[in-house]
N, C-alpha and C positions, 0 to 999 in steps of 0.2 A: 503492500501501498504507500504510496508517496505522499509523501509529506505536504502540507495546506501553505500554499504560501501565502503568508502576510502584505499587508499592507506594505508599500515601501517605507512609508514614516516609521513604521514598529521595528524594521529594519534599524534607518537612523536612531530611532531614540535609542534600544537595547546597545549601539554601541557607542553612545556619546558620551561612557562615562559621567551620568548623572549630568545631563545639558551641559557641558563644558564641550565638546567634537572640538575643531579648531577653531574656534571664532575669536580667540586672543589672538591665533596666529594671521588668521584672514586681516584682523582688526587692525596689524601690522604691514601688512603689503599694498604697497604707494604704488602701485603699477595698473589700478583698478580699484574703479570704486565699488565696490559688490564684495560683499561674501561667497566665498565659498558655498558650493549649490547646498552641501547637506545642511552645512551652517544656517542656509535661509531657514531652513523649517525649525531647527533649536533656536533660534533667536527669537523665538516668536515667544518661550517658553519665559523671556525678559524680557518680551513686553513689547516687540519692536518685529515687523514688518519692512521687507527691503521691496522698495518700489523704483519706479522710472517715469517722469514726465512724459505722458504720451503724445501731448500732443508738440514736442520736440523729439519724436522719435525718427519720421522719417528723414527731416533735415539733419542728423543725427547720421543716420546711416546714410545717406549720400557724403555726407564728409570724411567716412569711413569712420567715424567717431564710436565708439559706447551707448548706450544709450547715459543717459544722465541720471545714474544711481542716485539713490537718500532713500532713506528711510521714513516709516512713520512710527512714532512712538506711543504708546498709550499707558498712564500714568492709574494705578491702584491707589483709589480713593473711593474705601467704602463708605455707602450710606451717600457719597458725596459731598460730604461736609468739607471744608478746608479756611482758616483762618485768614482774615487779613493782611495780615504778615506771609504768608503762606500765598495767597496769589499772585504778591506783590514780586516774590521770586518766580512765581508760574511768568507771571510778564516779561520778567529780565527774561528769561531763561529762553522764550519765543524771541524775544526781542535782536540776541548776542549770537544764538546758536540755530538757527533755521533757517533757510531759505525766505520763508514766505513772511515769517516773523508775526504770525498771527497763533490765535489758540482755537481747539474747536473743540465744544462739547459735544457729545455722544450719547446716543440713546442706552451705552452702559451707565451713566449717569456718572461719568469718568472725563478728564480733556488727554487730548493729546495732540501729538506735534507732527507738523506735516514739513516736509524738506527737509531732513537733518541728513548733513553730508557726513561719510563713516569717521571723519574723522572729531568730530563732534558728537558724537555719540558717547562715548568714555565723559570726558567734560559735562554733556546733560546731565546723565543720569547724577557721577558726581555732585551734579549744583543740586537735583534734586531731592537727594540724599541728605545734604548741608541743612532740606527746609524740610527735612522728616516725613518725606514722602518719595518713594518706591514705583517701579516698572514691574517688580517681577512677578508671573503668574498674571499679567492687564492684558498675556492672550494665550494659545496653546494649547495641549490638551492635558488642561486642569482645570479648578474651578476659578473662575474670573471675576470680576469687579460683582460684591454682591450689591444687589441695589436695594436700595431702603424708600418706603415712602416719604417724600420731605417735613408730611403734615403738619404746618405752621399754628393751626389752629388747636388741635390736641396736644399742649407742645409737651405734658410730664409726658403720654402713653407714645409721642413720635421719641421721647430722648431715650425710654426702655428699647422701644425698636430699633433704635437706630445704635445705640449696645449691643447686639445682639446681632444686626449685622456688620460690625465689626467683629466679634468674637468668630464667630462666624470664617470671614474672611481670614483673619489671623489663626484659627485652629486647621483650617484647612489648605495651606499655603506648602509648597515644596518645601522639602530637609534639605535641599542637597546646598552645599556651603558654596557652588558653582559662582549665583549671581552675585556674592560678595567679593571670591576671587579674581573673577575677572573687571567688575566693574570698578570696586570700592580698595581694591587693593590687598583684600585680605588674605590673613593669612589660609596658604597652602593644606587643604584636606589631603592625606594619602590612604589613610587605613581606618576601619571601622564607621566608615558614611553608608548610608541607607536611605531606602526612600519608604519606610515604613507602612503605611493608607497607600500610595501610589503606586512601590513597586517600580523596578528599571521601566518601564517603558509605557509609565502614566495610564492614563484614559486613554479611550481608544481616540475618541475628538474632545474637542474643546465641550466645558460645563458650566453651566450661571444659575444661579440663588436669586432669587428675588426677597425681600420682604413687603408685605404689602400690608396696611391697616385702612378696613372698610369703614366708610362706604367710598374712600378712595383706591382704585385700578388703575393710578398714574405710572405705576411700575407693570402693567400687562404680568402680572404675575403666572396666567395660565398659558403665558406664551416661555418660561424658564423649565429647563432640567428638573429643576428644586425652586416650590413656592413655602413660605412661611407664611400665613395670613393670618393678623395679629388676631387672634380672641382676648377680651378687656372684660372685668367684670366691676363695680363701681368705679372705673376708671382708671386702674392698672392691670398690666398685662399677666395672665394665666399661665399662658398657652399658643399655640399654634393651628391650627388647619393644614397642615403637611400635601402638598400635589407634588405631584412628580409624572416627570413624563412629555415634557413640552418643547418644544424647539420650532423655530423658523428654521426656511431653508428648504429651497426642492432642484433640483436640475431640469432645466428647460428638457423635455423629451424622455423623459425617463419614466415614470408611471409608479415605478415602486420608490421614487421619493416624492416626501409629502411633505408640508407642515404639519403640526399640531398641536393641541390645546394640551395637556396636563390633565391626568385623572387625579382625584381625590384618596392620597393615601389615608386620612383620620388626625384624627387631635391626639398630640403629644402633650404633655406637661413641660413648662420653661426649662428644667432641671435637665428633661432628655431630648432637648435642642440639639443637641454637638453629635450626641451617639448615633441619633437618627440623618445626620447628615452625614456620618462619618461612613455608616451603614450602607444609604442611599449610593453612596458613592465607591463602594469597593466592590459590593454590587457590580454596578454600571464597570468596574475595571475588570470584573474577572465575568460579566455575562455577556458585555458588550461585543459589538463585532469591529475583528481586526483586519480582516481581510480583504472587505471593501469600506474604504472611507466615506461613499455618501450614502452607507448605511449602520451608521458608528455611533450616533447621538442615540442618548438615551432615551428618545423619545421609538426607539423601532425598538430598544430592547426592551419595553414598556408594552408597545404592540404585539412585541412578537408570543413573550411569554402571559398576558395578560397582568393587569393590577394584584389580582386576589394572589396568585402567585410571588410577585415581587412583593409586596405586602409583606408576607409569608414569610420570605427570603430576610429581608430587611429586619423583620421582628425576632427574628430568630439568631443573625448577628451582633443587632443590639442588646438584647436583651430587654426591649425597651412595651410595653405595654401597650398599641396603638388600637385608640376608642374610638367608635363614632367619629364623624366629622359636627361640630358645631354649629349652627347655623350662622350662615352668613350671609350681606347680599351688598353690590356694589350699584354706587348710582352716577356718581362721575369718573372720569376716565382723565382729563386733561389737566394738565395745573391752573392753579385761580390765582389769576393775574392782580396788581393793581395789592392796595394794602390787604391787609386782614389783621384782626387782634387774636394772638396766643391767648390760653389760659391763664397762661402766667402773666399777662396785661402785658408783653412785647409785642413789639411789632413787627411782620414782615411783609416781604415790597415783593412782588413774585415780576420779575422783567424778562417779555420775552425777545430772544435773539433767533433770528432769522436762521435757521436751518445751522445753528448752533457756531456761527460762523463770530468769532469775538476778534473785531480787524474794524479799522476807522475808514469809513468809507464816506464820500461828499454828503452832507448832512444829515450823519450819525456816527459818530466819532466813539463808537462802543469800547473797542480797546483804550483808548483814553478814560472815558469815561468812569470804566472797573476802575483803573489806577488812581483813578481821583477819589471811587466811592472807598477803596481797599489806604488809603490812605487815613482816611478819619474814621471810618465804622469802626462801629467797637463791641460785633455782635463775632458772626458769621457769615462764611455764604456758605448757598446749598445749590449744586447744579441737579437738576432735574434728569430722570429720564425721557422726556421729553424735549430734552437738547437748549432749556430754560435755564436760569438761574434767579435765586432767592436769596435778599440781601436780608436776613434776617437774625433777630433779636437785638431791634431798634429798639432804645427807651424813646418813651414818647415823646421828652424834650430835645430826641435829636432828627427825629422826622422829616422837620422843614426842611432838617440840610442835606439830607441823601435823597427828599424828593428835587432837591433846585439843583443839584447834580448828578443826576439821572434823565432829568427834563432838557439841565445846560449841553447836555450829549449826545441827545436826540435821542434815548434808551428808555423815556418814558415821555408819554403823550400822542405817537404814533397812533394814527385810527387804526383797532385789528380786527378784524371781522371774525365772526363765532370757525370760520371755516379751517381762517388763519391759524387761530389758537390752537386747533386741534391737529396739528399738519403736520407732519416729519419728513427729514428724506437725510438720505445716507450722503455720502461725501461722492462716490464712485469717478467719473472724469473729472484731471487728464490724471490721477494720479493711482488711485484703485485699478491692481492688474486684475481686477475679476470684473470692472465696469464694462459694459455693453452698451449701455447709452448711458446721457446727463440723468443725474438728482439734481443734487446741488445747486449746481450753475442755471439751471432748466425751472427749478422748482419755483420759484415766486414769480414767476412770467406767470405759468401755468395755473398758480393758483389765484391769480387777478382773472383769468377766463373765465373759470371756475366759478367762481365768487360773481362774476357778470352773469352767466346763466342764472344762478339763484336770485341774485337781484330782477333778472325778466321775469320768474315765477315767482317772485313777492314772497321765497323764503331763505333771503338772505340772513336772516335772523336767525336758521336753524344748526343747532352744531355740528357738525359731519366729522368724523374721524378721516383726514387724505391723508395717502403717505407713498410713496415714493423711492423704491430703490434704480441703480441701474446693472443688477444682478437680479438672479433667484435665492440668491445667499439669506435676503430678508433680513440686512441689518437694521432697518428702519419699520421693521415688524409689519412689512402690508399686507401681507396676509387678514391681522387681524384688524385691520381697517377697511369701516363701510365705503370709502372709495383707495383701493391700494391698484399699484402702476408699479410693474415690473420689468425693465429692461429686455428686449428682446433683441434689438440691433440701433444703431444712428440713428435716431429721430423714430425709435420707434416700442411700443411697449405691450405689454399685456394688461388687460383690464382686470378687475378682480372685484365682483360685488357683493353685497349680503351678510357681512360682518355683523354680530350683534357691538352697539354704541358700548356696551361696558364690558366688551372683552370676551365674553364666552362662548363666542360663537365665530367661527375664521369664515371667510367670507369663498366666492369661489368665479374659475376666469368665467368672461363673457365674450372677452373677445381679446384676439391672437392678434398677435403684431401688428399692432394698428397702430396710427398718423395719429399726430393730431387731431386732426379735423374728422377723422372717423369715431375718437374717443368723447371727443365737446358733441359732437352731432348725439352717440349714442347716449350719453349724461342727458343730453338737453330732454328728450324724450320722456326719459325717467322720470325728473326732474316736474314737467308736466305734468303729469300720472301722481306724482307724488305729492307735489300743490293742492290737486283739486279732490283726490281722493284719499289720502292719509284720514286715521282718526286721529284723536285730541291725545295728542305729545307723544304721540308715532315718531319711534327712530328712521331714520330713512334704510338704514339696513335692515331693521324688522318690518320696513313696506314691502319692499324687494320680495322678502319670502312669503311674507301674508297674501303680496297682488301676485302669486306664483312667479315671478318674472326670472327667478334664482332660487333654485334649489339649495338647502339648506345645508350644510355640509355637518353632518352630525357625527358621524367618523369619518376621519382623515382620507384611511388606507382604502376605503369601501368609494366615499363620494368626490372626494377632493378632485379626484381625474373623471368621474364620470360623467 
């Protein structure tokens, strides 16, 4: 019987000496701006991806030059919370060590830099370390940045949930000393080093965790590999409903791949949270598909074995009694913009950041504005999973100063339609190697055109969740949007409709490989019918399902491609 051939990455990880590979040697090679090929996979565990400017590829090729290689680095910021002092450091690093000098807020509730030259990688990571920040496990086949509902209203409950997101992030980090050795000049470890939870080949694929605080589902908890839904009693956190098996992403034309929402594992007490998380991860480590990376996410593992068998295995590994889930309800999905007052009498200002890009442009000096805010703000900053920013924990006497700065630099005061407030997009072109179509650069213009259609049918005040990605990997969670656009080629997208507003149902493709004219024409007709035929308070996605314009995706493996 012949030996089963594993996915190529499995051999790279196994031979990497716990994620070291030849990264150090590659950094010292001045002949190329790239790393060695295998190390481009290992570098993800250290928090960064190798990319190149695709807008310049043809020109450089004609000049017989290699692509303009650079790197995207994503930080690990559990719950998205940082101090004003840290933000000033984050901004300074962008200005000094990246080519575009901007900062990008991500859909994983952290920030990332684009355009880092190879020679600047180590100085950048060391600068982050001086600000008590890092990028370890921000990418790669491990647990990534743990998201947490920013919930500025129920302040005490948010603080408890946030503290658990930090604990989860810290407890689930890889134990290899490779990051410290390569980037921070740490002492070399030569023996007795191991990965007790991950093993030397880590997980089959990436792993994502989110902590949600009902009734707000702004972290899209069901799209995550592992979710913790806060259960409170008398305003105090008593445990979590645990969900498992969610995940975005699919492959065009491959019906064995599909996005999936998580199943309910059950309720666990607070003291059992970490053990449950570790048991889920080790089950995925041992049961996940290591032959085909397209089928290696935990969503396929849960689908294959069923939630009951998976639950039994997790209970056995953890020694935890998993109870029936508590009743919860989600009613909101997006961020709460403007000023809100917390239960501790502190104020919180949520600011809209278009596509998460913090950069100065004419009439809107977003980067300078946040720099000035950080100089005077006495609370903290909270990045959201919808690519926005909360200036949190503002004392009443400081509100006017904070608001004045935000208005002065054009971060506050712009007209935001409900559609735009509920819309996000991935980066895609020109830097993402997977991008097939535009996303961030095109999305604002496309949103304007959809808003015009909504106004045409007198439904401009209707909150609709719309998202765009340049490829089907789903970084902006388009399959969980009421209107989802997924890049298929230059200027062409697959259109997905019918997801639930609260994030509890996925969308389904209604147009394939369509251009802007075709997409807008399709939406125009549906908006007209929605305007005239919807029932009171009915959301757009629910209307399409009730009106039988779109078939509900109740079981992704069965319904998504049907």
